C-alpha positions as CSV (number, residue, x, y, z in Angstrom):
1,M,115.1,86.8,32.1
2,T,115.3,86.2,35.9
3,A,112.8,87.2,38.2
4,T,114.2,88.8,41.3
5,S,113.2,88.0,44.4
6,V,112.7,91.1,47.4
7,E,112.6,90.2,50.8
8,R,110.1,92.2,52.6
9,P,110.5,93.6,56.0
10,S,109.8,91.5,59.0
11,T,106.2,93.3,60.2
12,T,107.3,90.8,63.7
13,S,107.5,93.5,66.6
14,P,110.4,93.3,68.7
15,R,109.7,92.1,72.5
16,P,108.8,94.5,75.0
17,S,111.9,94.5,77.1
18,S,111.5,93.5,80.4
19,G,114.4,95.9,81.6
20,P,117.4,94.8,83.3
21,G,118.6,91.9,85.0
22,F,118.1,91.2,89.1
23,G,121.1,91.6,89.4
24,A,121.2,94.9,88.2
25,V,118.0,95.9,90.2
26,L,119.7,94.3,93.5
27,R,122.7,96.5,93.0
28,S,119.9,99.5,92.5
29,E,117.8,98.8,95.7
30,W,121.2,98.4,97.5
31,L,122.7,102.1,96.4
32,K,118.8,103.2,97.5
33,L,119.3,101.9,100.3
34,S,122.8,102.6,101.9
35,T,123.5,105.9,100.5
36,V,120.0,107.3,102.6
37,R,120.9,108.6,106.0
38,S,117.7,107.5,107.8
39,T,119.1,104.3,106.7
40,W,122.6,103.8,109.1
41,W,120.2,105.8,111.8
42,T,117.9,103.0,112.2
43,L,120.7,100.2,112.1
44,A,122.0,101.9,114.8
45,A,119.3,102.3,116.6
46,T,118.8,98.7,116.6
47,F,122.0,98.1,117.4
48,V,120.9,100.0,120.5
49,L,117.9,99.0,121.5
50,G,118.9,95.3,121.1
51,A,122.4,94.9,122.5
52,G,121.9,98.2,125.0
53,L,118.7,97.1,126.4
54,T,119.6,93.6,127.0
55,V,123.1,94.6,128.9
56,L,121.4,97.2,130.8
57,I,118.5,94.9,131.9
58,C,120.8,91.7,132.8
59,W,123.1,94.2,134.6
60,G,120.3,95.4,137.2
61,N,118.6,92.2,137.7
62,A,121.7,89.2,137.8
63,E,121.8,89.5,141.2
64,W,117.9,89.0,142.2
65,L,118.1,86.3,139.1
66,A,120.8,84.2,141.2
67,G,119.0,84.7,144.3
68,G,116.2,82.4,145.5
69,D,113.3,84.6,145.2
70,A,113.5,85.2,141.5
71,D,110.4,83.6,139.6
72,E,112.1,84.5,136.1
73,S,114.5,82.0,134.3
74,P,118.1,84.5,133.1
75,G,116.9,82.7,129.7
76,S,114.5,85.5,130.2
77,F,116.1,88.4,130.0
78,I,119.4,87.8,127.6
79,T,117.9,88.7,124.9
80,W,115.6,91.2,126.4
81,G,116.6,94.0,124.4
82,M,115.4,92.1,120.9
83,M,111.7,93.4,122.3
84,F,112.7,96.7,121.3
85,A,114.9,96.5,118.1
86,Q,111.6,95.0,116.4
87,I,110.7,98.7,116.3
88,S,113.4,100.0,114.5
89,A,113.1,97.1,112.2
90,A,109.8,97.9,111.0
91,I,110.9,101.8,110.4
92,L,113.5,100.8,108.0
93,G,111.0,98.1,106.3
94,A,108.5,101.1,106.0
95,L,111.1,103.6,104.7
96,A,112.4,101.4,102.6
97,V,109.4,101.5,100.1
98,T,107.0,104.5,101.1
99,T,109.8,107.1,100.9
100,E,109.6,106.4,97.0
101,Y,105.9,107.2,97.6
102,S,106.2,110.1,99.2
103,T,109.1,111.7,96.6
104,G,107.8,109.8,93.5
105,M,110.5,108.0,92.9
106,I,108.7,104.7,92.8
107,R,107.5,105.8,89.4
108,S,111.1,105.9,87.8
109,S,111.7,103.4,89.6
110,L,108.9,100.9,87.3
111,A,109.4,102.4,84.6
112,A,113.0,101.9,84.5
113,V,111.9,98.4,85.3
114,P,108.9,97.4,84.0
115,S,108.8,93.7,85.9
116,R,107.4,95.1,88.6
117,G,107.7,92.1,90.7
118,R,111.4,92.0,89.7
119,V,111.5,95.5,92.2
120,L,109.5,93.7,95.0
121,A,112.2,90.6,95.0
122,A,115.0,92.8,95.1
123,K,113.7,95.7,97.4
124,S,112.8,92.5,99.8
125,L,115.9,90.6,99.3
126,V,118.1,93.6,100.2
127,V,116.0,94.8,103.4
128,T,116.0,91.4,105.0
129,T,119.5,90.2,104.3
130,V,120.5,93.6,105.7
131,L,118.6,93.2,109.0
132,F,119.6,89.5,109.4
133,V,123.6,90.8,109.6
134,V,122.7,93.2,112.0
135,G,120.0,91.3,114.0
136,T,122.1,88.9,114.6
137,L,124.8,91.0,115.2
138,T,123.1,92.7,117.8
139,A,121.6,89.9,119.1
140,L,125.2,88.0,119.8
141,A,126.2,91.8,121.4
142,G,123.4,91.7,123.8
143,Y,124.4,87.7,124.7
144,A,127.6,88.9,125.1
145,G,127.5,91.7,127.5
146,G,124.6,91.0,129.0
147,N,126.1,87.2,130.0
148,Y,128.9,88.8,131.6
149,F,126.5,90.2,134.4
150,L,125.3,86.9,134.7
151,D,128.1,84.8,134.8
152,R,129.8,87.2,137.6
153,E,126.9,85.5,139.1
154,G,127.3,82.0,139.0
155,I,124.4,81.7,136.2
156,G,125.8,82.5,132.7
157,I,124.3,80.8,129.8
158,A,126.5,79.2,127.3
159,L,126.3,79.9,123.6
160,E,124.4,76.8,122.6
161,G,121.4,74.9,122.2
162,D,118.0,76.9,122.7
163,M,120.8,80.2,123.2
164,L,122.3,79.7,120.0
165,R,118.7,79.2,117.9
166,A,118.0,82.6,120.2
167,V,120.8,84.6,118.4
168,V,120.4,83.4,114.8
169,G,116.4,83.8,115.8
170,G,116.9,87.1,116.3
171,G,118.2,87.9,113.3
172,L,115.4,86.0,111.9
173,F,112.8,87.5,113.6
174,V,114.4,91.0,112.8
175,A,114.6,90.4,109.4
176,G,111.7,88.9,109.0
177,I,109.8,92.1,110.4
178,G,111.5,94.6,108.4
179,L,110.1,92.1,105.5
180,F,106.5,92.7,106.7
181,S,106.8,95.9,106.8
182,V,108.2,95.9,103.1
183,A,105.1,94.4,102.3
184,V,102.4,96.6,104.2
185,G,104.8,99.7,102.7
186,F,103.5,98.7,99.1
187,L,100.1,97.9,100.3
188,L,99.4,101.3,102.2
189,R,102.6,102.9,100.5
190,H,102.3,105.7,103.0
191,T,105.2,106.3,105.9
192,A,103.2,106.9,109.2
193,A,100.5,104.6,108.7
194,T,102.4,101.5,107.4
195,I,104.7,102.0,110.6
196,S,101.1,102.4,112.7
197,V,100.3,99.2,110.9
198,V,102.7,97.0,111.6
199,L,103.9,98.3,115.2
200,A,100.4,97.9,116.3
201,L,100.6,94.1,114.8
202,M,103.6,93.3,116.4
203,L,103.2,94.9,119.8
204,I,99.5,96.0,120.8
205,L,97.1,93.6,119.0
206,G,99.3,90.7,120.5
207,N,99.0,91.9,124.0
208,M,95.5,92.8,123.4
209,A,94.5,89.4,122.5
210,N,94.6,88.2,126.1
211,L,91.8,90.1,126.9
212,V,89.9,87.6,124.7
213,P,88.1,84.5,126.5
214,G,88.5,80.6,125.8
215,T,90.4,79.3,123.3
216,L,90.3,81.5,120.7
217,G,91.8,84.1,122.7
218,E,94.4,81.5,123.4
219,W,95.0,81.0,119.3
220,L,94.7,85.0,118.6
221,V,97.5,85.3,121.1
222,K,99.7,82.0,119.4
223,L,99.2,83.5,115.7
224,M,99.4,87.1,115.9
225,P,102.2,87.9,113.9
226,G,104.5,89.6,117.0
227,N,103.9,86.2,119.0
228,A,104.5,83.9,116.7
229,G,107.2,85.1,115.5
230,S,109.3,86.5,118.3
231,A,109.7,82.9,120.2
232,V,112.7,82.1,117.8
233,S,114.9,84.6,119.4
234,M,114.6,84.2,123.4
235,V,115.9,81.3,125.3
236,V,112.5,81.4,127.6
237,P,109.8,83.3,126.4
238,F,108.1,85.2,128.8
239,N,104.3,84.3,127.8
240,P,104.3,80.3,128.4
241,M,101.1,80.5,125.6
242,L,102.9,80.7,122.8
243,L,104.1,78.3,119.8
244,E,107.0,76.5,120.0
245,P,110.2,78.7,118.5
246,W,110.0,77.2,115.3
247,T,106.5,76.5,114.3
248,G,105.7,80.0,115.6
249,F,108.2,81.4,112.8
250,A,107.0,79.0,110.1
251,V,103.3,80.7,111.1
252,F,105.0,84.3,111.1
253,A,106.6,83.3,107.7
254,F,103.6,82.2,106.2
255,E,101.8,85.5,107.4
256,T,104.3,87.5,105.5
257,G,104.3,85.5,102.2
258,A,100.7,86.2,102.5
259,L,101.1,89.9,102.6
260,L,104.5,89.7,99.9
261,A,101.5,87.9,97.5
262,L,99.2,90.3,98.0
263,A,101.5,93.3,97.7
264,H,102.4,91.8,94.4
265,V,99.4,91.6,92.8
266,L,98.7,95.1,94.1
267,L,101.8,96.7,92.6
268,R,100.9,94.9,89.7
269,R,97.4,96.5,88.9
270,R,97.7,99.6,90.4
271,D,99.3,102.7,89.1
272,A,102.8,104.4,90.6
């Protein structure tokens, strides 16, 4: 008499799925960003502010800069508009995150992709890539238009050395601001609060740090995010107290990375 063996069903529960792969999440974040009308308006504003204001100020000051009374370098003006392009970059980075919280879409996004860090990484990559491309083209267009008026006065700047670094740096700085806003957006989850905090750090508190006396004030000026990151986008900074371009950008990148790390921790711990 032979015994028959009966296979028992496995009691091991299947591993929970971590959701779609990073490529699929990346495509999803690109579709979210590219199908919203405000994205294109914001990118258009980035270009108009960055390139248009640079051309305008070079046109208005070229004759003065070529004269003997000028106390500024033409290099201080050739990327001048990029100071204002950062406003729309901050808005785009904030909207890419906070609109999902205001509409409740973030719950669907996190339900579809249980790995929340993947959502943060994909959104960050999409925003920074778009802003780097637009920011670099904006800086290049501003240079081309502004340098036309400088050239007519015999003070044009060749696209090499510090000028080339400033054009590429303009794209890097705009992209960095967008990424900074993404991090703050995940921390605050509110559009107006995010934009207000980012613009205050970039444009207001950096200048107010000059009011702090002594060495502490000097270092606060150097280390404020807007001041640290902006030098890489300028041929000759208006403020001589700023860090060297790449050193300052490294500080800005570290500050942005720290905010992203904090945003990642809170995104994993908090409810959507």
